[in-house]
N, C-alpha and C positions, 0 to 999 in steps of 0.2 A: 455216440450220437444216435445210433439205432434205437437205444432204449429211450432217449429223450424224445425222439420223433414219435415213437409209440405212445409215450406218456402224453404228448401234446395231442395226438389224435384221440386218445382215450378221454382226455379232458374235454375236448370239443364234443365228442359223442355223448358223454355223460350229461352235458348241458343241452342235449337234443339238437345239436348242430351237426352239419356235415363234417366228417373228420378229414377234410381236405385242408392241408396246410398251405395257405396262400402267402406268397412272398410279400413281405411288408416293407422291404428295402432292397437295394441292389444286391445281387449275388457277389460274394467275395471269391477271389482266386487264391488258393493256397499252393505254394511251390512244392510242398512235401507230400501232397496227396495224389500226385499223378501215378497212374497204374495201381492205385490202392483200391481194394475191393469196396470200401465204403466211401469212395470219393464223391459219388452222386448224393449220398445222404448228407455228407459234410457240407457240400455246396448248397443243398436244399436248406439245411438248418442255418446256414450263414445268412440267408435272406429272410428267415423266419425269426425276427427279433434278435438277430445276431447271437443266436444260441451257440453256434459254432463261431469262434473268434480266434484271432491269432494269439499264440502263447505269449508273445512279447507285450500284448495289450496290458497284462497285469504284472509284467516283470517276472523275474525269477521267483518261482514259488513251487509249492507242492501240487501234486495232482488234485488233492482235495480242494485247493483254492480254485483251480480251473473248473472243476465240477460244480462248485458252489456258484461261481459266476454264471455258468451255463444254465444251471437250474433256476437261479434267480431271474435271469432273462426270460426263461420259459414261463415262469409263474407270472411275471409282470406283463407278459404278452396276453394274458387272459385265459390261461388253461387251468 
């Protein structure tokens, strides 16, 4: 998620926009990220075009599928 956040910020700055990721939808709460070092990044990216989404959203799958979904959301968000 940290890499995806930086990619989104870079995409905005490359288009000469402020690299501030503005929430486009409500934040999601994840039960398995409490006390996790990246919890705030995950929460932030959940509100930025659902880049961070629940694993069960796409069903049982490989990590590759999860990353493809997140990257697709990021690109569709305008980065």
